[in-house]
C-alpha positions in Angstrom: 18.0 -39.5 55.9 20.5 -39.4 59.1 24.2 -40.6 59.5 26.2 -40.6 62.3 29.1 -38.3 62.0 31.2 -41.3 61.9 29.8 -42.7 59.2 29.9 -39.7 57.2 33.4 -39.1 57.6 34.1 -42.9 56.7 32.3 -42.7 53.5 34.1 -39.5 52.9 37.4 -41.1 52.8 36.0 -44.0 50.8 34.8 -41.5 48.2 38.5 -39.9 48.1 39.3 -43.2 47.5 37.5 -44.6 45.2 39.0 -42.7 42.3 42.5 -43.9 42.6 43.9 -47.4 42.4 47.8 -48.7 42.7 49.7 -50.4 40.2 52.8 -52.1 40.4 54.7 -50.9 37.2 58.7 -51.1 36.0 60.0 -47.8 35.2 62.7 -47.1 32.6 65.7 -48.8 34.9 63.6 -51.6 35.0 62.5 -51.4 38.7 59.2 -51.9 40.3 57.4 -49.0 42.0 54.1 -48.0 43.0 52.2 -45.3 40.8 48.9 -44.2 41.8 45.9 -44.1 39.0 42.6 -42.4 38.3 40.2 -44.7 37.5 38.1 -43.5 33.6 34.5 -42.9 34.5 31.6 -41.2 32.7 31.5 -37.7 33.3 28.1 -38.3 34.6 29.4 -40.4 37.5 32.7 -38.1 38.0 30.3 -35.4 38.1 28.3 -37.0 41.1 31.0 -38.3 42.7 32.3 -34.5 43.0 29.4 -33.6 44.1 28.9 -36.0 46.8 32.7 -35.7 48.0 32.1 -31.6 48.6 29.1 -32.1 50.6 30.9 -35.0 52.6 33.8 -32.7 53.2 31.8 -30.1 55.1 30.7 -32.8 57.1 34.5 -33.9 57.8 35.8 -30.2 58.1 33.2 -29.9 60.8 34.7 -33.1 62.2 37.9 -31.8 62.5 37.3 -28.0 63.7 34.9 -29.9 66.9 37.9 -32.3 67.3 40.6 -29.5 67.3 38.7 -28.1 69.4 38.1 -30.4 72.0 41.7 -31.1 72.4 42.7 -27.5 73.0 40.0 -27.8 75.9 41.0 -30.8 77.0 45.1 -30.0 76.9 44.8 -26.7 78.4 45.3 -24.9 75.5 48.3 -26.4 74.2 46.7 -28.0 71.5 48.7 -31.8 72.1 47.6 -34.4 74.9 50.9 -36.1 76.0 50.4 -40.1 76.0 51.4 -40.3 79.6 48.3 -37.6 80.3 46.3 -41.3 80.5 43.0 -39.1 82.4 43.3 -37.0 79.4 43.5 -39.4 76.9 40.3 -40.6 78.4 37.9 -37.7 78.5 39.4 -37.0 75.0 38.1 -40.4 73.9 34.8 -40.0 75.3 33.8 -36.8 73.8 35.2 -37.9 70.7 32.8 -40.4 70.9 30.4 -38.3 71.6 31.1 -36.1 68.6 31.4 -38.9 66.1 27.4 -40.3 67.2 26.0 -37.2 66.7 23.6 -37.2 63.5 23.8 -35.4 60.4 21.7 -34.6 57.6 22.4 -36.1 54.6 22.0 -34.8 51.8 23.1 -31.8 53.1 21.8 -28.6 51.7 
C-alpha cells in the first residue's frame, strides 16, 4: 500500500497522541489542574502501537530531514526564512507541498 508523506506524518502524530488523554483533577490544595494519563491497553495493542509508531517515526524523521534541508537551501544556508521574505516563503511552501505529496510504501520494512 502507498501513502503520501503528508498522510504518513498525520498518522504518526495521531498515533503519538492516541496513548494519552487529558483529565482535569484537583490537587492537594483543591486547585484544578490538567494531567495527561495513559490508557490501559492490552499487551497486544500496546505492542502493535509501538511497532507502528516506530515505522511511522522513520517516515517522519525522513520528512523532517527533507524539510530542514529545504529551509537551508532556500535560506542560503542560514537555516531561517524571515517572514518578510515572501518570495522565499512561497518557494518553500511549493517545494514542501511536493515533498508531502511523495508516496511512501506502507508498511515500511
